[in-house]
C-alpha positions in Angstrom: 0.0 0.0 0.0 1.4 3.4 -0.9 2.1 6.0 1.8 -0.8 8.5 2.2 -0.5 12.1 3.2 -3.0 14.8 4.2 -2.9 16.3 0.7 -4.1 13.1 -0.9 -6.8 12.6 1.7 -8.0 16.1 1.1 -8.1 15.5 -2.7 -10.1 12.3 -2.1 -12.4 14.2 0.2 -13.2 16.6 -2.6 -13.6 13.8 -5.2 -16.0 11.8 -3.1 -18.0 15.0 -2.2 -18.5 15.8 -5.9 -19.5 12.2 -6.7 -22.0 12.0 -3.8 -23.5 15.4 -4.9 -24.2 13.8 -8.3 -24.8 10.3 -7.1 -28.3 10.0 -8.5 -27.2 11.2 -12.0 -26.7 8.0 -14.0 -24.6 9.7 -16.7 -22.1 11.3 -14.2 -18.8 9.7 -15.2 -15.1 10.3 -15.6 -15.4 13.3 -17.9 -18.1 14.9 -15.8 -16.1 14.5 -12.6 -13.0 16.0 -14.3 -15.0 19.0 -15.3 -16.5 19.4 -11.8 -13.0 19.2 -10.3 -11.6 21.7 -12.9 -9.0 19.1 -13.9 -7.9 17.5 -17.1 -9.2 14.0 -17.5 -5.7 12.5 -17.7 -4.6 14.4 -14.6 -7.7 13.2 -12.7 -7.0 9.6 -13.8 -3.4 9.8 -12.6 -4.1 11.3 -9.2 -6.9 8.9 -8.4 -4.9 5.9 -9.5 -1.9 7.0 -7.4 -4.0 7.6 -4.3 -6.3 4.6 -4.5 -4.9 2.1 -7.1 -8.4 2.3 -8.7 -9.6 3.7 -12.0 -11.9 6.7 -11.7 -14.8 4.6 -13.0 -14.2 2.0 -10.4 -14.1 4.7 -7.7 -17.4 6.2 -8.8 -19.0 2.7 -8.9 -17.6 1.9 -5.5 -19.0 5.1 -3.9 -22.4 4.5 -5.5 -22.5 0.9 -4.1 -21.4 1.9 -0.7 -24.0 4.7 -0.6 -26.5 2.1 -1.7 -25.5 -0.1 1.2 -26.0 2.8 3.6 -29.4 3.5 2.3 -30.4 -0.1 2.5 -29.3 -0.2 6.1 -30.6 3.1 7.4 -33.8 3.7 5.4 -37.0 2.0 4.5 -36.4 2.3 0.7 -36.7 -0.9 -1.3 -33.9 -2.2 -3.6 -35.5 -0.6 -6.7 -35.8 2.9 -5.0 -32.2 2.7 -3.7 -30.8 1.7 -7.1 -32.3 4.8 -8.7 -31.1 7.1 -5.9 -27.5 6.0 -6.4 -27.5 6.3 -10.2 -28.6 2.9 -11.5 -31.6 3.1 -13.8 -31.7 -0.7 -14.0 -32.4 -2.5 -10.8 -31.1 -5.8 -12.2 -27.8 -4.2 -13.0 -27.6 -2.6 -9.5 -28.2 -6.1 -8.0 -25.5 -7.6 -10.2 -22.9 -5.0 -9.3 -23.9 -5.1 -5.6 -23.5 -8.9 -5.5 -20.1 -8.7 -7.2 -18.9 -6.1 -4.7 -20.3 -7.4 -1.5 -20.7 -11.1 -2.2 -24.5 -11.2 -1.7 -27.5 -9.4 -3.2 -28.9 -6.2 -1.8 -32.1 -8.0 -0.7 -30.0 -9.8 1.9 -28.6 -6.7 3.6 -29.0 -7.2 7.4 -28.6 -11.0 7.1 -24.9 -10.9 6.3 -23.5 -8.4 8.7 -21.1 -11.0 10.2 -19.7 -12.1 6.8 -19.3 -8.7 5.4 -18.2 -5.8 7.7 -19.5 -2.3 6.8 -16.9 -0.6 4.6 -15.4 2.6 6.0 -17.0 5.5 4.2 -15.1 8.2 2.3 -15.1 11.7 3.8 -16.7 14.3 1.5 -17.1 18.0 1.3 -20.6 19.2 2.0 -22.2 22.1 0.3 -21.4 24.3 3.3 -17.7 23.3 3.0 -17.8 21.6 6.4 -16.5 18.1 6.5 -19.0 15.4 7.3 -18.5 14.0 10.8 -17.4 10.4 11.3 -18.0 8.3 14.4 -14.9 6.0 14.0 -13.9 6.1 17.6 -13.7 8.8 20.3 -9.9 8.7 20.6 -8.7 8.3 16.9 -6.0 10.6 15.8 -6.0 12.5 12.5 -3.4 10.2 11.0 -5.4 7.1 11.9 -8.5 8.7 10.5 -6.8 9.3 7.2 -5.6 5.6 7.1 -9.1 4.3 7.8 -10.6 6.6 5.3 -8.5 5.1 2.6 -8.6 1.5 3.6 -11.9 1.0 1.7 -10.1 1.3 -1.6 -8.0 -1.7 -0.8 -10.7 -3.9 0.7 -10.8 -7.2 -1.1 -14.1 -8.2 -2.6 -15.2 -11.6 -1.1 -14.1 -14.5 -3.2 -16.8 -15.8 -5.5 -17.2 -18.7 -7.8 -16.3 -17.3 -11.2 -19.2 -17.1 -13.6 -19.0 -19.1 -16.9 -17.9 -16.9 -19.7 -20.7 -16.3 -22.2 -18.8 -16.6 -25.5 -20.4 -16.6 -28.8 -19.6 -16.6 -32.5 -21.9 -15.3 -35.3 -21.3 -17.4 -38.4 -21.7 -15.8 -41.9 -25.4 -15.6 -42.8 -26.5 -17.5 -45.9 -28.5 -15.9 -48.7 -31.6 -18.1 -49.3 -32.5 -16.2 -52.5 -31.3 -17.0 -56.0 -30.8 -13.3 -56.4 -27.1 -12.7 -55.7 -27.8 -8.9 -55.4 -29.4 -9.7 -52.0 -26.0 -10.9 -50.6 -25.0 -7.5 -49.4 -28.2 -7.2 -47.4 -27.8 -10.6 -45.7 -24.2 -9.8 -45.0 -25.2 -6.4 -43.6 -27.7 -8.1 -41.2 -24.9 -10.5 -40.0 -22.6 -7.5 -39.6 -25.0 -5.4 -37.6 -26.1 -8.3 -35.4 -22.5 -9.0 -34.6 -21.8 -5.3 -33.8 -24.8 -5.2 -31.5 -23.7 -8.3 -29.6 -20.2 -6.8 -29.3 -21.6 -3.9 -27.4 -22.6 -6.2 -24.5 -19.8 -6.4 -22.1 -21.2 -9.6 -20.5 -20.5 -11.4 -23.8 -17.3 -12.4 -25.5 -18.0 -12.1 -29.2 -15.7 -13.6 -31.8 -14.5 -11.1 -34.4 -16.1 -11.0 -37.9 -12.8 -11.9 -39.6 -12.4 -15.0 -37.4 -15.9 -16.2 -38.2 -15.7 -15.3 -41.9 -13.2 -18.1 -42.5 -16.0 -20.6 -41.7 -18.3 -19.3 -44.5 -17.8 -22.3 -46.7 -16.4 -24.7 -44.2 -17.3 -28.4 -43.9 -16.3 -28.5 -40.2 -18.8 -29.4 -37.5 -20.0 -27.0 -34.8 -18.0 -28.8 -32.1 -14.8 -28.6 -34.3 -15.3 -24.9 -34.8 -16.1 -24.4 -31.1 -12.8 -26.0 -30.2 -10.9 -23.8 -32.5 -12.6 -20.6 -31.4 -13.1 -21.6 -27.7 -16.8 -20.5 -27.6 -19.9 -21.9 -25.9 -22.5 -20.7 -28.5 -22.9 -20.2 -32.2 -25.5 -18.1 -34.1 -26.5 -19.3 -37.5 -28.6 -17.2 -39.9 -30.1 -17.3 -43.3 -32.5 -15.0 -45.1 -33.8 -13.4 -48.2 -35.4 -10.3 -49.5 -38.9 -10.7 -50.9 -40.1 -7.4 -52.4 -39.7 -4.9 -49.6 -39.8 -7.6 -46.9 -36.9 -9.4 -45.2 -37.3 -13.0 -44.0 -34.6 -14.0 -41.6 -34.1 -17.3 -39.8 -31.9 -17.3 -36.7 -30.7 -20.2 -34.6 -28.8 -20.3 -31.4 -26.7 -23.5 -31.0 -24.9 -25.0 -28.0 -21.4 -25.4 -29.3 -20.4 -28.5 -27.3 -23.4 -30.7 -28.1 -24.4 -29.1 -31.5 -27.9 -28.9 -30.0 -30.3 -26.1 -31.2 -31.3 -24.1 -28.1 -33.5 -21.6 -29.8 -34.7 -20.6 -33.2 -37.0 -17.9 -34.6 -38.1 -16.5 -38.0 -38.3 -12.7 -38.4 -40.4 -11.0 -41.0 -39.8 -7.3 -41.3 -39.9 -4.5 -43.8 -36.6 -3.6 -45.3 -36.7 -0.2 -43.6 -36.7 -1.9 -40.3 -33.3 -3.6 -40.8 -31.6 -2.0 -37.8 -34.5 -2.5 -35.5 -34.5 -6.1 -36.6 -30.8 -6.6 -35.7 -31.3 -5.0 -32.3 -34.2 -7.3 -31.6 -32.1 -10.3 -32.6 -29.3 -9.3 -30.4 -31.5 -8.8 -27.4 -33.3 -12.1 -28.0 -30.0 -13.9 -28.1 -28.7 -12.2 -25.0 -31.9 -13.0 -23.1 -31.6 -16.7 -24.1 -28.1 -17.1 -22.7 -28.9 -14.8 -19.8 -26.4 -12.1 -20.7 -26.8 -8.9 -18.7 -27.4 -5.8 -20.8 -26.6 -2.6 -18.8 -28.7 0.5 -19.3 -25.9 2.2 -21.1 -25.5 -0.8 -23.4 -29.2 -0.8 -24.1 -29.1 2.8 -25.2 -26.2 2.0 -27.5 -28.1 -0.9 -28.9 -31.0 1.4 -29.8 -28.7 3.6 -31.8 -28.6 3.0 -35.6 -25.7 4.0 -37.8 -27.9 5.4 -40.6 -31.5 5.2 -41.7 -30.4 5.0 -45.4 -29.8 1.4 -46.5 -28.0 2.6 -49.7 -25.6 4.6 -47.6 -25.0 1.6 -45.3 -24.3 -0.6 -48.3 -21.8 1.9 -49.6 -20.2 2.1 -46.2 -19.8 -1.7 -45.9 -18.1 -1.8 -49.4 -15.6 0.9 -48.3 -15.0 -0.8 -44.9 -14.1 -4.0 -46.7 -11.4 -2.3 -48.6 -9.9 -0.8 -45.4 -8.8 -4.3 -44.4 -5.9 -3.9 -46.8 -4.4 -0.5 -46.3 -2.8 0.1 -49.8 -3.1 3.5 -51.4 -5.4 2.3 -54.2 -7.7 0.5 -51.7 -7.8 3.6 -49.5 -8.7 5.8 -52.4 -11.6 3.4 -53.4 -12.8 3.2 -49.8 -12.9 7.0 -49.5 -15.0 7.1 -52.7 -17.5 4.7 -51.2 -17.6 6.6 -47.9 -18.1 9.9 -49.6 -21.0 8.4 -51.6 -22.5 7.1 -48.4 -22.3 10.6 -46.9 -24.0 12.0 -50.0 -26.9 9.6 -49.3 -26.9 10.5 -45.6 -25.1 13.7 -44.6 -25.3 12.8 -40.9 -23.7 9.3 -41.2 -21.1 9.6 -38.4 -19.4 6.3 -39.2 -18.8 7.2 -42.8 -17.3 10.5 -41.8 -15.0 8.8 -39.2 -13.8 6.1 -41.6 -13.1 8.8 -44.3 -10.9 10.6 -41.9 -9.1 7.4 -40.9 -8.6 6.4 -44.5 -7.3 9.9 -45.4 -4.9 9.7 -42.4 -3.4 6.4 -43.6 -3.2 7.8 -47.2 -1.2 10.7 -45.9 0.8 9.0 -43.2 4.6 9.0 -43.4 4.5 11.3 -46.4 6.8 14.4 -46.2 4.1 16.5 -47.9 0.9 16.3 -46.0 -2.0 16.8 -48.4 -5.0 15.9 -46.3 -4.6 17.5 -42.8 -7.5 19.9 -43.3 -9.8 17.2 -44.7 -8.9 14.8 -41.9 -9.8 17.4 -39.4 -13.1 18.3 -41.1 -14.3 14.8 -41.4 -13.3 13.9 -37.9 -15.2 17.0 -36.6 -18.3 16.0 -38.6 -18.1 12.5 -37.1 -17.9 13.9 -33.6 -20.7 16.3 -34.4 -23.1 13.5 -35.4 -21.9 11.0 -32.8 -19.5 12.1 -30.1 -19.6 8.8 -28.3 -18.7 6.7 -31.3 -15.3 5.0 -31.0 -14.5 5.6 -34.6 -15.3 9.3 -34.3 -12.9 9.7 -31.3 -10.2 7.7 -33.1 -10.5 9.9 -36.1 -10.0 13.0 -34.0 -7.0 11.4 -32.3 -5.4 10.6 -35.6 -6.0 14.1 -36.7 -3.9 15.4 -33.8 -1.4 12.6 -34.3 -0.9 13.7 -37.9 0.0 17.2 -36.6 2.3 15.7 -34.0 0.1 17.1 -31.2 0.3 13.8 -29.3 -0.9 15.1 -26.0 -4.1 16.3 -27.5 -4.7 13.0 -29.2 -4.5 11.0 -26.0 -7.8 12.1 -24.4 -9.7 11.1 -27.5 -8.1 7.6 -27.5 -8.8 7.2 -23.8 -12.4 8.3 -24.3 -12.8 5.8 -27.2 -11.5 3.1 -24.9 -13.9 4.1 -22.1 -16.9 3.8 -24.5 -15.5 0.6 -26.1 -13.6 -1.3 -23.5 -13.5 -4.5 -25.6 -12.4 -2.9 -28.9 -9.2 -4.6 -30.0 -8.5 -1.9 -32.6 -8.7 0.9 -30.0 -6.6 -1.0 -27.6 -4.1 -1.5 -30.4 -4.0 2.3 -31.1 -3.3 3.0 -27.4 -0.5 0.4 -27.3 1.1 1.8 -30.4 0.7 5.3 -29.1 2.7 4.5 -26.0 5.2 2.7 -28.1 5.8 5.2 -30.9 4.5 8.7 -30.1 4.9 9.2 -26.4 7.0 6.2 -25.3 6.0 4.7 -22.0 7.0 1.1 -21.4 4.6 0.5 -18.5 1.6 1.8 -20.5 2.7 -0.1 -23.6 2.7 -3.4 -21.7 -0.6 -2.5 -20.1 -2.4 -2.1 -23.4 -0.5 -4.9 -25.1 -1.8 -7.2 -22.3 -5.3 -5.9 -22.7 -5.1 -7.0 -26.3 -4.3 -10.5 -25.1 -7.0 -10.5 -22.5 -9.7 -9.8 -25.1 -9.3 -13.5 -26.0 -6.7 -14.6 -28.4 -8.9 -17.5 -29.4 -11.3 -14.9 -30.9 -8.7 -13.8 -33.4 -7.7 -15.2 -36.8 -4.1 -16.5 -37.0 -2.7 -13.4 -38.6 -4.4 -11.0 -36.1 -3.3 -13.3 -33.2 0.3 -13.2 -34.6 0.4 -9.4 -34.4 -1.2 -9.3 -31.0 1.6 -11.5 -29.6 4.2 -9.5 -31.6 2.9 -6.3 -29.9 3.2 -7.9 -26.5 6.7 -9.4 -27.2 7.8 -6.0 -28.4 6.3 -4.3 -25.3 8.0 -6.7 -23.0 11.5 -6.3 -24.5 11.2 -2.6 -24.3 10.8 -2.9 -20.5 13.7 -5.3 -20.2 11.9 -8.7 -20.1 14.1 -10.6 -22.5 13.0 -14.2 -21.9 9.3 -13.3 -21.7 9.6 -11.4 -25.0 11.2 -14.4 -26.7 8.3 -16.5 -25.5 5.6 -14.3 -27.0 7.5 -13.6 -30.2 7.7 -17.4 -30.7 4.0 -17.6 -30.2 3.6 -14.9 -32.8 5.5 -17.1 -35.3 3.4 -20.1 -34.2 0.3 -18.3 -35.5 2.0 -16.8 -38.6 5.5 -18.2 -39.4 5.8 -15.6 -42.2 5.2 -12.5 -40.0 8.1 -10.3 -41.2 8.0 -7.9 -38.3 8.3 -10.6 -35.7 11.7 -11.8 -37.0 12.7 -8.1 -37.3 12.1 -7.6 -33.6 13.7 -11.0 -32.8 17.0 -9.7 -34.3 17.3 -7.1 -31.6 16.1 -9.4 -28.8 18.9 -11.7 -29.8 21.3 -8.9 -28.9 19.6 -8.3 -25.6 19.9 -12.0 -24.9 23.5 -12.7 -25.8 25.2 -9.3 -26.6 26.4 -10.5 -30.0 25.9 -7.4 -32.2 27.3 -9.1 -35.3 24.6 -11.8 -35.0 21.9 -9.1 -35.0 23.4 -7.5 -38.1 23.3 -10.9 -39.9 19.7 -11.5 -38.8 18.7 -8.1 -40.1 20.4 -8.6 -43.4 18.6 -12.0 -43.8 15.2 -10.3 -43.3 16.2 -7.4 -45.6 17.2 -9.8 -48.4 13.6 -11.2 -48.2 12.2 -7.8 -49.0 14.5 -5.1 -50.1 11.8 -2.5 -49.9 11.9 -2.6 -46.1 13.5 0.8 -45.4 12.9 0.2 -41.6 15.4 -2.6 -41.7 17.7 -0.8 -44.1 18.2 2.1 -41.7 18.7 -0.2 -38.8 21.4 -2.1 -40.6 23.1 1.2 -41.1 22.7 2.0 -37.4 24.2 -1.4 -36.3 27.2 -0.8 -38.5 27.6 2.6 -36.9 27.6 1.0 -33.4 30.2 -1.4 -34.7 32.2 1.6 -36.1 32.0 0.2 -39.6 31.4 3.6 -41.0 32.0 2.7 -44.7 29.4 -0.1 -44.5 27.1 2.1 -42.6 27.3 4.8 -45.2 26.5 2.2 -47.9 23.1 1.4 -46.3 22.4 5.0 -45.2 23.1 6.3 -48.7 20.4 4.0 -50.1 18.0 4.8 -47.3 18.4 8.6 -47.9 17.8 8.1 -51.6 14.5 6.2 -51.0 13.3 8.6 -48.3 13.9 11.7 -50.5 12.7 10.1 -53.7 9.4 9.0 -52.1 9.2 12.2 -50.0 8.7 10.2 -46.8 8.5 11.9 -43.4 10.1 9.0 -41.5 13.0 8.4 -39.1 13.8 12.1 -38.5 15.0 11.1 -35.1 17.8 9.0 -36.7 19.3 12.0 -38.6 21.9 12.6 -35.8 23.5 9.2 -36.4 23.1 9.4 -40.2 24.7 12.8 -40.2 27.6 11.6 -38.0 28.2 8.7 -40.4 28.2 11.0 -43.4 30.8 13.3 -41.7 33.0 10.2 -41.0 33.1 9.4 -44.8 33.7 13.0 -45.9 30.1 13.9 -46.9 30.3 17.2 -45.0 27.6 19.2 -46.7 24.9 16.5 -46.6 26.0 15.8 -43.0 25.4 19.4 -41.9 22.0 19.4 -43.6 20.9 16.3 -41.7 22.3 17.6 -38.4 20.4 20.9 -38.8 17.3 18.9 -39.6 17.8 16.8 -36.5 18.2 19.9 -34.3 14.9 21.3 -35.6 13.2 17.9 -35.0 14.5 17.5 -31.4 13.7 21.1 -30.5 10.0 20.3 -31.3 10.1 16.9 -29.7 7.6 16.4 -26.9 8.4 12.9 -25.7 10.6 11.9 -22.8 13.6 11.5 -25.2 13.9 15.2 -26.0 16.7 15.8 -23.5 18.6 12.7 -24.6 18.3 13.9 -28.2 19.7 17.3 -27.2 22.5 15.7 -25.2 23.6 13.7 -28.3 23.4 16.8 -30.5 25.6 19.0 -28.4 28.1 16.2 -27.8 28.3 15.7 -31.5 29.0 19.4 -32.0 31.7 19.3 -29.4 29.9 21.1 -26.6 30.2 18.3 -24.0 29.2 20.6 -21.1 25.9 21.4 -22.6 25.5 17.8 -23.6 26.0 16.8 -20.0 23.4 19.2 -18.7 20.8 17.7 -21.0 21.8 14.2 -20.1 21.3 15.0 -16.4 17.8 16.2 -17.2 17.1 13.1 -19.2 18.3 10.9 -16.2 15.2 12.1 -14.3 12.8 10.5 -16.9 11.1 7.2 -16.2 9.6 4.3 -18.4 12.6 4.3 -20.8 12.9 1.8 -23.6 15.5 -1.0 -23.1 17.1 -0.1 -26.4 18.4 3.1 -24.8 20.1 1.1 -22.1 21.5 -1.4 -24.5 22.8 0.8 -27.3 23.6 4.1 -25.6 26.7 2.5 -24.1 27.7 1.2 -27.5 27.5 4.6 -29.1 31.0 5.7 -30.3 30.2 9.1 -28.9 30.6 7.6 -25.4 34.2 6.6 -26.1 35.6 9.9 -24.8 33.0 10.3 -22.1 34.4 11.6 -18.8 33.7 10.2 -15.3 30.8 12.6 -14.8 29.1 11.4 -18.1 29.6 7.8 -17.0 28.1 8.5 -13.6 25.0 10.0 -15.1 24.7 7.0 -17.5 25.0 4.6 -14.5 22.1 6.5 -12.8 20.0 6.1 -16.0 20.7 2.4 -16.0 20.0 2.0 -12.3 16.6 3.9 -12.7 15.7 1.7 -15.6 16.2 -1.5 -13.7 14.4 -0.1 -10.6 11.4 0.7 -12.8 11.7 -2.8 -14.4 11.3 -4.4 -10.9 8.2 -2.4 -10.3 6.6 -3.5 -13.6 7.7 -7.1 -12.9 6.1 -7.1 -9.4 2.8 -5.8 -10.9 2.8 -8.4 -13.7 3.6 -11.2 -11.3 0.9 -10.1 -9.0 -1.6 -10.3 -11.8 -0.2 -13.6 -13.0 0.9 -12.3 -16.3 4.5 -13.5 -16.4 3.5 -17.2 -15.9 3.3 -19.8 -18.7 
């Protein structure tokens, strides 16, 4: 348990007071609390996490439930009345949450006093600014009071028998009509039914790409169930007859291949979205999945009332699965046609912005910044709680390198879509590439695994394990990284990025830099268009002081980067410029070093001070370089590559004792942080086989 101080206690007093003041408002959540506290959302999240080891959402829920317990004990209100007074519009959902928190339902309050002691309540600010009085004991000191106040956050929930996971796969629907033009409609029904089920947190729903591979399969239900690790399957078939839709849906027990439920739906075409909502709710009811009030509201939302627009959107979305420029351009055309059919189609606006971002990404000349911003804003205007709308806005800020402004939109998208693998992937990559933070990178990489690797197709699973392996090595977990990178290759032996990362992990394992060079060359020879590997081979040669060889690779890299006008690897210009100076390319070297200085001056990540230290040492100003290195030594969550290769940098050859002392402090801090991360992962059982 962390040490508590009066300032933290006072902060929690204020937080709990604001929550209790709004406790009956169901929609009062993280953003509303941040506004009421006059704090940024990210700052609120950090402070609450530090003080309580809970997320803000967990804290709000806990206070609601504890207030509910107080009302049940001290008033004559029934369970339904209490649930509404503490912000639950659904009595059944309140009962579920109460049971999970206390270990028994609210109707049994008074019968379980011995098995569940009353939690210590949080102090709160009353409207008169006077603190609420607490009868903890007549001789408690202020320090003891603070400790008791905060103990509630660390109270363990009574152990319960874990509920059976409600896992389900929606198989591709079949077109019963001889008219092949109806296929899009049947596919659309399958897609929308799947999307609706995925909104229900109490379900684990297999992704569309994983289910799609069984469209023409001859495998039995039990065989598919074993591969996907699910308990239920949904099968569907239908046809369009005039302006009517006839749809047959069956729910199947995966283990026994027994039909549990079936129903035929006959609806008008214009009722397609109401139909898929009804199907989703019928299925959830049948397998006793709990739908929260918030989820029910989202289920009622339809993406568009225009079926032609939805058809065009689905065609564009299909092309987004392969992010090549030509596919992106075609997808954008479909999305814009969909918008023309429905000018308030938020999903189409969001996907247009996302497609434009990828079309423009990594290009030196940014053509679509204004368009990306415009489409993202339209998406938010028409649906501010849509994950894709929030991601689109985040990508807009990312495109402008305003990473701190992008983060709240990604976090909000994750809050609204906690089980979205793409959003979790964005957050993982954000903390890997844009604002590096090894702890956060591992956190989101692990969340990707927790979504259920069995629900992914082999290629997706390979990249999920690759992301986790990469996250682990960046925090110094060499053997664990090797394990997950091997799993990545088990799912997809041809994954080119896994073997790329493995080349560097090999160096972390055995310190043989020549082996790493050979492994990188092997991967590059498989695909000579890989400029990511090309520049890394040049860099490895630099560390080996093979400047002529390094120049050979960097010369080719520079030509490709300039010819294709790519805005990539600007952070490597210091090393590239140094190599060019070593081989007598003075003019080009100075250009690259000037470009690097401009880049690092605008850098906003934790590596800015390290970049400046390297620059000034390169220019011969060791004193200024040392000053910046000292500032960098205060940073946390560094990537392991910094520890491994900084000491190999030829620039360190002439480092004095003070330089080496600062470097030793950086290394020590890294391993201290590594131990903290390791302890947390072991506590959660995430470093076990």
